[in-house]
C-alpha positions as CSV (number, residue, x, y, z in Angstrom):
1,M,-33.9,20.0,72.7
2,T,-32.7,22.5,74.9
3,G,-28.9,23.9,75.2
4,Q,-28.2,21.8,78.9
5,P,-28.5,18.6,78.3
6,R,-26.2,19.4,75.1
7,T,-23.7,21.5,77.8
8,R,-24.3,17.5,80.0
9,L,-23.1,15.7,77.5
10,E,-20.0,17.9,76.5
11,R,-18.9,17.8,79.7
12,V,-19.6,13.8,79.3
13,R,-17.5,13.1,76.5
14,A,-14.3,15.6,78.2
15,S,-14.5,13.5,81.6
16,V,-14.5,10.6,79.6
17,G,-11.6,12.1,77.8
18,I,-9.5,12.6,80.3
19,A,-9.6,8.9,82.4
20,S,-9.6,7.3,79.2
21,L,-5.2,9.1,79.1
22,A,-5.4,7.9,82.9
23,L,-6.5,4.8,82.0
24,Q,-3.9,4.4,79.3
25,Q,-1.1,6.1,81.4
26,I,-1.4,3.2,84.1
27,E,-1.8,0.3,80.8
28,D,1.7,1.9,79.7
29,D,2.9,1.4,82.8
30,L,1.6,-2.3,83.1
31,R,3.1,-2.8,80.0
32,A,6.9,-1.6,81.3
33,D,9.7,-4.1,81.2
34,D,10.5,-3.4,84.2
35,V,6.9,-4.1,86.4
36,D,8.5,-7.2,89.2
37,Q,5.7,-8.8,90.6
38,E,5.6,-6.8,93.7
39,E,4.7,-3.1,91.3
40,L,2.6,-5.0,89.5
41,A,0.5,-5.7,92.8
42,A,0.6,-3.0,94.4
43,I,-0.7,-1.2,91.3
44,L,-3.7,-3.7,91.5
45,R,-4.4,-3.0,94.5
46,E,-4.4,0.8,94.0
47,L,-7.9,0.4,91.9
48,I,-9.5,-1.9,94.5
49,E,-7.9,-0.1,98.6
50,D,-10.0,2.9,99.7
51,T,-7.5,5.3,99.5
52,D,-8.6,8.7,96.9
53,P,-12.0,8.4,96.0
54,P,-13.4,5.9,98.6
55,G,-13.1,2.5,97.7
56,G,-11.2,2.7,95.3
57,F,-11.1,3.0,91.6
58,M,-13.5,-0.3,90.5
59,A,-16.0,1.1,93.7
60,V,-16.2,4.1,91.5
61,V,-17.4,2.9,88.5
62,A,-19.8,0.4,90.3
63,Q,-21.0,3.6,92.1
64,L,-20.9,5.4,88.0
65,L,-22.8,2.5,87.2
66,T,-25.8,1.8,89.7
67,A,-25.8,6.2,89.7
68,A,-27.4,5.0,85.8
69,A,-28.9,2.7,87.8
70,R,-31.4,4.5,89.1
71,R,-31.5,7.1,87.0
72,A,-32.7,4.9,84.1
73,E,-35.5,3.2,86.9
74,Q,-37.4,7.1,86.8
75,V,-37.2,7.3,82.9
76,E,-37.6,3.7,81.3
77,P,-41.1,4.4,79.2
78,D,-42.6,1.3,80.9
79,R,-40.5,0.8,83.9
80,D,-39.4,-2.8,83.6
81,G,-35.6,-2.6,84.5
82,D,-35.1,-3.3,80.8
83,A,-32.1,-0.7,81.0
84,S,-32.0,-0.4,85.1
85,C,-31.2,-4.5,85.8
86,P,-28.8,-4.5,83.4
87,L,-26.4,-1.7,85.0
88,H,-27.6,-3.1,88.1
89,E,-26.0,-5.7,87.8
90,A,-22.6,-4.4,86.1
91,A,-22.6,-2.8,89.3
92,A,-22.7,-5.4,91.8
93,L,-20.4,-7.4,89.2
94,I,-17.8,-5.2,89.2
95,T,-18.0,-5.2,92.6
96,D,-18.2,-8.6,93.3
97,N,-16.5,-10.2,90.1
98,A,-13.8,-7.7,89.3
99,G,-13.1,-6.3,92.6
100,Q,-12.6,-9.9,94.1
101,R,-10.8,-11.2,91.3
102,L,-8.1,-8.3,91.9
103,I,-7.8,-8.6,94.7
104,W,-6.7,-12.5,94.7
105,A,-4.4,-11.5,92.0
106,A,-2.4,-8.5,94.4
107,R,-2.2,-11.4,96.7
108,A,-0.9,-14.1,94.2
109,L,1.7,-12.0,93.4
110,H,2.5,-10.3,97.2
111,P,1.0,-11.3,100.3
112,Q,0.4,-8.1,102.8
113,Q,0.5,-8.9,106.3
114,G,-2.7,-7.5,107.3
115,G,-3.5,-5.9,104.3
116,I,-5.7,-6.9,101.2
C-alpha cells in the first residue's frame, strides 16, 4: 500500500470529524429550550435551501453518495452493482424522501410566502 491512499484516508477522516462537529452544533441548537416553531422551520430550511453550497446540505450529502456510487461502478469486481446500486439508491432517498420531508416539516411549522 502506498502513502497516497493513506493520506487521502486521513483527509477524509479529518473532514468527517469537522462535519461531525458542525452537525453536533446544529443538534445542540435544535435542543435549545428557546427554539420556537419559526426558528425551527428556518433551521430546517437551511438544510435544504439553495444557499451555499448550492442545493443545501442534503443535496451535498446526496452528491457525495452519487460520487461514491460512480466510483464503485468502476471498481466493483464483477461490475454487478452490488455496491453502486445501494449508493445510488441512498442518494435518491436523501434527495427525494428526506429532502421533501424537511420541506413539509418546515412548511408545517412556519409557512413562507413564495418560498419553501
